[in-house]
N, C-alpha and C positions, 0 to 999 in steps of 0.2 A: 428358509427358516423365520418362522414368527412365533413370539410367545408375546400374554398378556396376562400381568398380575394385577388384583384389586388391593386398595388400598384406601385408606379416608383421610382426611383432610380436610383446612379451609374450604376447598373448592370441591368438597362431596367427593366421590367416588374420585380416586384419580389412579391411575394404573400404569404399571411398566413397562414399557415398550420393547422387542428386541426384535428386531427383520436384518435378515441376513440373505445375501444372492449373492451373486458369480456371474461375471460378464464375460463373452471374450473379447479380446481385442486384435483379433485376424481380420487385417484388410480396414484397420481406423487411423485417419489421417487424422482426427479431430474428435476429443470430446466435448459436450457442453454438459455444464451440470448447475440447474437451477434450485431454489429454494426457499420459500415463503415460512416467517416465524422458525425456521431449526437453523443452526447452527452447520456450517461446514467445515470439514479437516479431511486435507491429503497429500497423503504422503505415496512413498514407492517402494517395495519391498521384493524381496525375490521370487515370490512366485510368479505360477504365469498367465492366469487371469487378477481381471480389476474383482475387486472384493467389495461389498459395499456394506455398510453397515450403520442400520437406524437405530439409537437408542435413546432409552429416557424414560419421560414419563408426561402423560398427559390426562383431562379430563375425560370420565370415561364416555361421557357424550362426544367426544373427538372421535373415539377408536376405530370410526369405522371411512374415516377422513382423514388418517394419516399412511400413507403407502410409499413404497418407492415405485417408480414408474421408469421404465427401461427402453428404447426404440431406438432403431437404426434409420438411419437417412441416409442414402449413399455411401461416403465413408466417414460420416457424421453419426459419432453414439452420444445420444440424446442420455440424458438420467434428471428424472423430479423428482422432489421429496416435498412434495406441500402440504401445507391442511385448508380445510374450507374455511376461508376467508369469514363468512358471513356466520357461521357457528361461533369463531372464535371472538365474534363484535356482540354476542348475544349474551348478558347476562358475566357470569366469574365465569374466569376458563383457565386452565393452566396446561403452557405448553412447554416443557426441558427439554428440549430433543437435539442429537447431533450426528449427522447421518457424516460417516467415517468414508471417506473411501480410499483405499489401495490400489493403487497404480504399479502394476508390474515393471522391475526397471525396463524391459524391453522396448516398452512402449517410448519413446521419448519426443514426437511430436508436437501439436497444439492443445491450449487448454483453455477454457472459456469460462466464467464462474459467475454467475450472478446470482444475488442474495435478496430476499427483503427481509427486512426486522431480523437479522441473524448476522453473526459473526462470519467471516472467515478466514482460513486459517490455511497455509500451505508449509508446506517444510518437507525438505531432503527432499528434493525431485532437482531431475536435469530432461529438459525441455526444451522445443524451438523455440515455443512465444505460447504468453500467459497474457490475461487479459483476466482481472478481477474486479467485480461492480457490486457494491451493496447501495442500496435504501437507504439503509437504518439500522449500521452497526461497521463493528470496525473489521479490517484488514491485517491481517498479519502474518508477514512472509520471512522466513529464514531459510539459511542451509539451501539455498536454489542457486541453479546455472543455467543460465538462460541464452541460447544461444543465437536469438533475433532478439525480440523487444519482450519486455517487461512492463505490462501497462495495469493501474488501479487507478480505482474513481469511486469517491465514497459524496454520499449528499449528506447525510448525518453521522458522523462518525471520527474517529481516527485513520490514517493509513500508519503502521509502523513497518518497516525493512532494515533486517539484520546481517550482513555476511551472505548477500546477492551478487552474482556476475549476469550483465546482459549487453548488449548493443546499446541497446537502449531502454532507458528508465524513464517513464511517465506518469506522476502519482498527483493526484488533486482531488481535495477533500473542500465539499461547498462548505460543511460549516463544523471543524475539526480542524487538528494538528495533524501536520505531515512530520518524519520522522524516521532517517534515512542515515543508517551505522553499518560502519566498514561493510562497504559496497565497492563494485568497480565498473564501472561502466564507460564507454567512448562520450554518452552526453545523458546528463540527469539534468531531467524536469520535474520540478515540484511547486506544486501551486496551492494555497490556500484562500477562500474565500473570508474565512473567518476563523483564523484557528493563526499558530506559528509553521514555520516553516524549519526545520530544525537537519542539520547534515554535521555528522562525524566522523571522521578519519576515513572518507572516498575520496574514491578519483573519476576520474573525467571532466568534460566541462560542463559548467551545468548556469543554468537558466531559471530561476528561482522567483516566487513572485507571493508578495502576500497584501490582500488588499485591507485586510484589518487585523495584523498580528505582527509581529517580529520575524524577520530571518536571522537563523543563526547558526555560522558555519566555523569546524571546531578541526583545523587541522592543526599535523604533524607539521608540514611544509608545505608550499604549495606548486600545484605541477601543471594547472590547464585556466582556461581562460571561464571567468565568471562575468556572468549579466544578471544583476541583483535589482528586485524593486520590491518598496511597500507603500501603500498609500497613506495612511497610519501608522506604519508601526517604524520601530529601529531595524538597521541594518547591522548585523558584529561578522566582523571575521576575526580570531582568537588562531595566531600561526605559532606552534610550540619553536619551530626555527625561522629566523628572520630571513628573506628570499634575496638571492643575489643578482636574481631581472624580475623587475615589476615593472606595469604602466598601470595610473588607479586615474580613472573618471569618474568624481561626485558630485550632481548635481539636485538641489531640493528647494522645493518655493520655500519651506518656510523651517528648516530642518538644519544641524550644526554637524560638520564633519571633522573626522579626527584622522590621522594617520598619520602611527609611531612604530614607522620602520628606521632600523639605524641607515646613516647615507642618502638618503632618499632626497631627491631634486624635485621642487615645488617650481611647474613653473605658475600653477594660481595655485592661490592659499586664500580662501574668504571663508567664512562661517558655512553659506551654501553654497560652495564651490569650490572643488579641490582637483588639480591638472597636476600628476605627479610621477616620475620615472627614475627607476633603479636599474642599470645593466642595458640590455638588449632591447628593455619594455618589454618583453616578453615572459611571462602571460599576463593577459591584461584582464582588467578586473575595473565592470562598469555599474556603478549602483542609482538608484534616482529613487528618490521620495519627496512626498509631494510633504511633507509634517511630522517626519520621523528623521531622526539621527543617527550618521555611519560612523561607524567605529572599524576599524581596523592597526592591527597592531599584532 
């Protein structure tokens, strides 16, 4: 199904776009979705086929350059929704489009999404593995269950994860924040080059890094090992309940460390170096900063 409606505005003729297509998932093991200048949203429904809907507004000069393309290569289904880059860069053009992908519940394999200048949203799905990559846009993941790995990577944008479950989580942002809330994994890795890393009410071993930003962790209780690093930002851990067992190792070139855990024993207690333990010495927290402070309380 395809429809276009004309309207006027600052960008000249603007058209409402609606395209719809259905695709079978029989013998499909992996789905690859890519777009340029278009937001992508993926969910799951009870229907038997994949339903693709491309909707929004575009300048009339881009009418012939906005299409959904599907292709199958072996057991991989390739879905593309793109706009002609050269026309987009010439003069004033408007693109406000969203590609909605509704997966059938019976598809629970692998999905790969890659976007350029658009946001990626993944919500209410159960899959084997997920890879999300955005060159210039945000990534939002909510209410997902992934048996293997959930990986996200953004060049310029934020990563926000909420109520997710996976064996391995790996989240990266070159210029933006990484936020993971109410999620569970065997291992959670998060890294931001220029932004903050925030973990709230999550469980799993944590490997968190920020080059130019803070690392902040807020948990009801400490259950797993942590390896934390920040070059020029602070590391903060807030626990609602003091742990009965823990080992802490903090070192910094020019930052201060503060550990406020009742009945903890300090083997080393200096401004930039702390070695302390309580109980069985597990789990273990290792924190490193160059010019940032460390706080555990």
